[in-house]
C-alpha positions in Angstrom: 39.2 -18.6 -116.4 40.1 -15.2 -118.0 37.8 -12.4 -117.1 35.6 -11.4 -120.0 36.1 -7.8 -121.2 32.9 -5.9 -122.2 33.3 -3.8 -125.4 33.5 -0.1 -124.9 30.7 2.3 -125.7 31.2 5.7 -127.3 29.3 7.3 -124.4 31.7 5.6 -122.0 34.7 7.0 -123.9 33.3 10.5 -124.1 32.6 10.5 -120.4 36.2 9.4 -119.5 38.0 12.2 -117.7 41.7 12.8 -117.0 43.1 11.6 -113.7 46.2 12.2 -111.7 47.8 9.2 -113.6 47.3 7.7 -117.0 44.8 4.8 -117.1 43.3 2.4 -119.6 39.9 1.4 -120.9 39.9 -2.1 -122.4 37.8 -3.1 -125.4 38.9 -6.7 -125.7 41.3 -8.6 -128.0 44.2 -6.5 -126.8 42.7 -3.2 -127.8 42.6 -0.5 -125.2 42.2 3.3 -125.0 44.9 5.1 -122.9 43.5 8.2 -121.1 46.5 10.4 -120.3 46.7 12.7 -117.4 46.8 15.5 -119.9 43.4 14.5 -121.3 44.5 12.8 -124.5 42.8 9.6 -125.6 45.0 7.2 -127.7 44.2 3.8 -129.1 46.7 0.9 -128.6 46.8 -2.7 -129.5 48.7 -5.0 -127.1 49.9 -8.2 -128.7 52.4 -11.0 -128.2 54.8 -12.3 -130.9 57.8 -14.6 -130.6 57.2 -14.8 -126.9 57.4 -11.1 -126.4 54.7 -8.7 -125.4 54.5 -5.5 -127.5 52.1 -2.7 -128.3 51.4 -0.5 -131.3 49.6 2.9 -131.5 46.5 3.0 -133.7 45.7 6.7 -133.5 43.9 9.2 -131.3 40.2 9.3 -130.4 37.9 10.8 -131.8 39.9 11.0 -135.1 40.0 7.2 -134.9 36.5 6.0 -133.8 35.8 2.8 -131.9 34.7 1.1 -135.2 37.9 2.1 -137.0 40.1 1.0 -134.1 38.4 -2.4 -134.1 38.9 -2.8 -137.8 42.6 -2.0 -137.4 42.8 -4.5 -134.5 41.5 -7.3 -136.6 43.8 -6.5 -139.6 46.8 -6.4 -137.3 45.9 -9.6 -135.5 45.6 -11.4 -138.9 49.2 -10.2 -139.7 50.4 -11.3 -136.3 48.9 -14.8 -136.8 51.1 -15.1 -139.9 54.3 -14.2 -138.0 54.4 -10.5 -139.1 55.3 -8.0 -136.4 53.3 -4.9 -137.2 55.7 -2.7 -135.2 58.7 -3.8 -137.2 56.8 -3.5 -140.4 55.8 0.1 -139.5 59.4 1.0 -138.6 60.6 -0.5 -141.9 58.0 1.5 -143.9 59.0 4.7 -142.1 62.6 4.0 -142.8 61.8 3.4 -146.5 59.8 6.6 -146.7 62.7 8.5 -145.0 65.2 7.1 -147.4 63.0 8.0 -150.4 62.6 11.5 -149.1 66.4 11.8 -148.6 67.0 10.4 -152.1 64.5 12.8 -153.7 66.2 15.8 -152.1 69.8 14.6 -152.8 69.6 15.3 -156.5 72.5 15.9 -158.8 71.8 19.6 -158.6 71.7 19.8 -154.8 74.9 17.7 -154.3 76.6 19.8 -157.0 75.6 22.9 -154.9 77.1 21.4 -151.8 80.3 20.4 -153.6 80.5 23.9 -155.2 80.3 25.5 -151.7 83.0 23.3 -150.4 85.2 24.1 -153.4 85.2 27.8 -152.8 88.3 28.0 -150.7 90.3 25.9 -153.2 90.1 28.2 -156.3 89.9 31.8 -157.2 86.6 33.7 -157.0 86.5 34.1 -160.8 87.1 30.4 -161.4 84.6 29.4 -158.8 81.9 31.5 -160.6 82.9 30.0 -164.0 82.6 26.4 -162.7 79.0 27.0 -161.6 78.2 28.7 -164.9 79.6 25.7 -166.8 77.3 23.4 -164.8 74.3 25.6 -165.4 75.0 25.9 -169.1 75.9 22.2 -169.8 74.8 19.8 -167.1 71.5 21.1 -165.7 69.6 21.9 -168.9 67.4 19.3 -170.6 68.6 17.7 -173.8 66.4 16.3 -176.5 67.7 12.9 -177.6 67.6 11.4 -181.1 65.1 8.8 -180.0 62.7 11.5 -178.9 63.3 11.1 -175.2 64.5 13.9 -172.9 67.6 13.7 -170.8 67.4 15.8 -167.7 69.8 15.0 -164.9 69.3 18.1 -162.8 66.5 16.7 -160.5 67.7 13.0 -160.7 68.8 11.6 -157.3 72.6 11.4 -157.6 72.8 7.7 -156.7 70.4 7.0 -159.6 72.4 8.7 -162.3 73.7 6.0 -164.7 76.8 5.8 -166.8 74.7 5.7 -170.0 73.1 9.0 -169.0 76.5 10.6 -168.4 77.7 9.3 -171.7 74.6 10.7 -173.4 75.2 14.0 -171.7 78.8 14.1 -172.9 77.7 13.3 -176.5 75.0 16.0 -176.3 77.5 18.6 -175.1 80.0 17.5 -177.9 77.2 18.0 -180.4 77.1 21.7 -179.5 80.5 22.0 -181.3 82.4 23.1 -178.1 85.7 21.2 -178.4 87.1 21.1 -174.8 83.9 21.6 -172.9 82.8 17.9 -172.6 86.1 17.1 -171.0 86.0 20.0 -168.6 82.4 19.1 -167.7 83.5 15.5 -167.1 86.3 16.7 -164.8 83.7 18.7 -162.8 81.3 15.7 -162.6 84.2 13.6 -161.4 84.8 16.0 -158.5 81.0 16.1 -157.7 80.7 12.3 -157.6 83.9 12.0 -155.5 82.3 14.4 -153.0 79.0 12.4 -153.1 80.8 9.2 -152.4 82.9 10.8 -149.6 79.7 12.0 -147.9 77.7 8.8 -148.7 75.2 10.5 -151.0 76.2 7.9 -153.7 77.7 4.4 -153.3 80.1 4.7 -156.2 81.8 7.3 -158.5 80.4 6.3 -161.9 82.8 8.7 -163.6 85.6 6.3 -162.8 84.0 3.7 -165.1 83.8 6.0 -168.1 86.6 6.0 -170.7 86.4 9.5 -172.1 88.6 8.7 -175.0 86.1 6.1 -176.2 83.2 8.5 -175.8 84.8 11.8 -177.0 87.7 10.6 -179.1 91.4 11.3 -178.6 92.1 14.7 -176.9 94.3 17.1 -178.8 95.7 19.8 -176.5 94.6 23.2 -177.8 97.1 26.1 -177.5 96.1 29.7 -177.2 96.5 31.7 -180.4 99.0 34.5 -180.1 101.3 36.9 -181.9 105.1 36.7 -181.8 106.2 38.6 -184.9 107.0 42.2 -184.4 104.7 43.4 -187.2 101.7 41.6 -185.6 102.5 42.9 -182.1 102.9 46.5 -183.5 99.5 46.4 -185.2 97.9 45.0 -182.0 99.3 47.7 -179.8 98.3 50.4 -182.2 94.8 48.9 -182.4 94.5 49.1 -178.7 95.7 52.7 -178.7 93.0 53.5 -181.2 90.2 51.7 -179.4 87.2 54.1 -179.1 85.2 52.2 -176.5 85.0 52.5 -172.7 88.0 54.3 -171.2 88.7 51.7 -168.5 88.4 48.8 -171.0 90.9 50.5 -173.2 93.3 51.1 -170.3 93.0 47.5 -169.1 94.0 46.4 -172.7 96.9 48.9 -172.7 98.3 47.5 -169.5 97.6 43.8 -170.1 100.4 43.3 -172.7 103.0 44.6 -170.2 101.8 42.5 -167.3 100.3 39.4 -169.2 98.4 38.2 -166.1 95.2 36.2 -166.4 92.1 38.1 -167.5 90.4 37.8 -164.0 93.5 39.3 -162.3 93.6 42.4 -164.4 89.8 42.9 -164.2 89.8 42.5 -160.4 92.8 44.6 -159.8 92.3 46.8 -156.7 93.9 50.1 -155.7 94.9 48.7 -152.3 97.0 46.0 -154.1 99.2 48.6 -155.8 102.3 49.9 -154.0 103.3 53.1 -155.8 106.4 53.4 -153.7 107.9 50.0 -154.4 106.3 49.8 -157.9 104.8 46.4 -157.1 101.4 44.7 -157.5 100.5 42.2 -154.8 97.7 39.8 -155.9 96.3 38.1 -152.8 96.0 34.3 -152.4 92.3 34.1 -153.0 92.6 35.7 -156.5 95.5 33.4 -157.7 95.0 30.1 -159.5 98.0 28.8 -157.6 96.4 29.8 -154.3 99.7 31.6 -153.4 100.2 35.4 -153.0 101.9 36.8 -156.1 104.0 40.0 -156.1 104.7 41.3 -159.5 107.2 44.2 -160.1 105.7 46.9 -162.4 107.7 48.5 -165.2 107.7 52.3 -165.4 105.4 52.3 -168.4 102.7 50.6 -166.3 103.3 52.9 -163.4 102.7 55.9 -165.7 99.4 54.4 -166.9 98.3 53.7 -163.3 99.0 57.3 -162.4 96.7 58.4 -165.2 94.1 55.9 -164.1 94.3 57.2 -160.6 93.6 60.8 -161.8 90.5 59.5 -163.7 89.3 56.9 -161.1 85.6 56.5 -160.6 85.9 53.7 -158.1 87.7 53.7 -154.8 88.1 49.9 -155.0 88.6 48.6 -158.5 91.2 50.0 -160.9 89.0 49.0 -163.9 85.4 49.5 -162.8 82.5 48.2 -164.9 80.8 50.9 -167.0 77.5 49.0 -166.5 77.3 48.2 -162.8 78.5 50.6 -160.1 80.9 49.0 -157.6 81.8 46.0 -159.9 84.9 45.3 -162.0 84.9 44.8 -165.8 82.9 41.8 -166.8 84.4 38.5 -167.9 83.4 39.1 -171.5 84.4 42.8 -171.8 88.1 42.4 -172.9 87.2 39.6 -175.3 84.5 41.7 -176.9 86.8 44.7 -177.2 89.3 42.6 -179.1 86.5 41.4 -181.4 85.5 45.1 -182.0 89.1 45.7 -183.0 88.8 43.0 -185.6 90.6 40.0 -183.9 88.7 36.7 -184.0 89.0 34.1 -181.2 91.2 32.1 -183.6 93.6 35.0 -183.8 93.8 36.5 -180.3 92.2 36.3 -176.9 93.1 38.0 -173.6 95.1 34.9 -172.4 97.2 35.3 -175.6 99.3 38.0 -174.0 100.7 35.3 -171.6 101.7 33.1 -174.5 103.2 36.1 -176.3 105.4 37.0 -173.4 106.5 33.4 -172.8 107.4 32.8 -176.4 109.4 36.1 -176.8 111.0 35.8 -173.3 112.3 32.3 -174.1 113.4 33.3 -177.6 115.5 36.2 -176.3 116.9 34.4 -173.2 120.0 33.1 -174.8 120.6 35.7 -177.6 123.7 37.8 -177.4 121.6 40.9 -177.3 118.9 39.3 -175.2 117.8 39.8 -171.6 119.9 37.1 -170.0 117.3 35.7 -167.6 116.7 32.0 -167.3 113.5 29.9 -167.5 113.0 30.0 -163.7 112.6 33.8 -163.8 110.3 33.6 -166.9 108.0 31.1 -165.1 108.1 33.2 -162.0 106.8 36.2 -163.9 104.0 34.0 -165.3 103.2 33.0 -161.7 103.5 29.3 -162.7 103.6 27.1 -159.6 106.9 25.5 -158.6 106.2 21.8 -157.9 108.8 21.8 -155.0 107.1 23.9 -152.2 110.4 24.6 -150.4 112.1 25.7 -153.7 108.9 27.7 -154.6 109.1 29.7 -151.4 112.8 30.4 -151.9 112.2 31.4 -155.5 109.6 34.0 -154.7 112.1 35.9 -152.6 115.2 35.1 -154.7 113.7 36.1 -158.1 112.1 39.4 -157.1 114.9 41.6 -158.6 115.5 39.3 -161.7 111.7 39.5 -162.2 111.8 43.3 -162.1 114.7 43.3 -164.6 112.8 40.9 -167.0 109.5 42.8 -166.6 111.3 46.1 -167.5 113.2 44.5 -170.4 109.9 43.2 -171.9 108.1 46.5 -171.5 111.0 48.2 -173.3 110.9 45.5 -176.0 107.2 46.2 -176.6 107.9 50.0 -176.8 110.6 49.4 -179.4 108.3 47.1 -181.4 105.5 49.7 -181.2 107.7 52.5 -182.5 109.0 50.2 -185.3 
C-alpha cells in the first residue's frame, strides 16, 4: 500500500532551509517543492505519460503559492489524462513564440538593410548610396490605395509579403510618373528576396512569379539626350564658360566634356589619383561601376585646368569640394542643377550626356578620311566599358593605353575647334 503524503503547509515551506544537497518536500499527486542548496524553492510536477516518467516546472515559491501550485497541478493532470504531454506542449509554444518573434523582426526593411550591407563590396560607393535612397523613396513609404486602404510593406515580415502587394507597389510607383523607376525597384526587390531565400528568411522569391511586362507594360529603352551637332556643342561649351555659380562646380563642368566619365567619378575625383608627371587619372576599383581600376590618359587641356584648380584648391582630398559641406565632394544633384540654371532641361542634356556625345562623335569620325583612325575597342576602352572576356580585358587595358591617349587628345582638340567655330 502506497504511503499517504500529507499536504504541505505554508509554515512548513517557510521554515525549510537549504542543506548541503538539494532535497524535496512532497505535497501529493506528483507535486513537490525542490529546496536547492542555494536556498531557492521551485515547484515541480512529476508525472508519467506513454510509460515515461517526466517532470515540469511550475514556478518559484513564494511567487507561486501553494494554492496556485495545486491549481496548476490539477489542470496539468487533466491534460495528461487526455494524452497531452505538458512538457511537449510548452516547448511547442515557446518555439511558436520564438518563431513569431523572429518573423516580426525579419521585416522587409531589416532584410533589405542586411542585403544592402552585403552589397557594398559589389558596387561603387555612389551607386550603393543611390540604391538605399531608391528603397527609402519608393519601397518603404506608405501608399494610399484607391479602395481607401494603405499599403505599407516596410514593417511587414518578408515571408508574409505577397505578390499582389508587390504588384500594387509597382503600380503605385508607376502612378508617380517615373518611367524607369518601377523596373529598377523591381530589380532591387528581386535581389533582396534572393538574399532572403539564400539566408532562409523567406521560403520563396515571389519576384520570380511576377511578369513585369504584364504589370508595367512593354519596356522601351530610354537613351540619354545629348548634343552631336557642332553648333549645339559650341553653345553648351560657351554656356559652361559663362556659368556664374560656384567655382568648383563650373570647373567640374568644364572638365567633364573632355573626360566624359560618370558624374560620380568626376565629383569624387581626388588629388592623390592624379599623376601630373604621366598625365593620367587612376580611378580605383571601389569607385568604378565595372569594379576594375581604370587609368585614363589626360589631354593637355585638362592638365591645364587641373593646374589652375590646384592653385585654388580648398581641399587636400577632393578636386571638386562641396561649397556647402567642408570635407565632402560636390553633391549628386549639383552638376544637374547647374545645367538647369544654364537653361538645359533634363530632356535636352544631363551630366551623363557627355558620354553619349563622345561615343557618337568618336564612332562617326573613326572611319573618315580626316578622322582619328582609332577603332571601336579604343573608344569603348575610353568609356571604361567592361570587356566580357576577362583575359582580353586585362590585355586591352595595357595594349590600349597609348591609343587611348591619342583618342583622348584628338577629342579634346576637336572640342576646342568646335568651341572656336
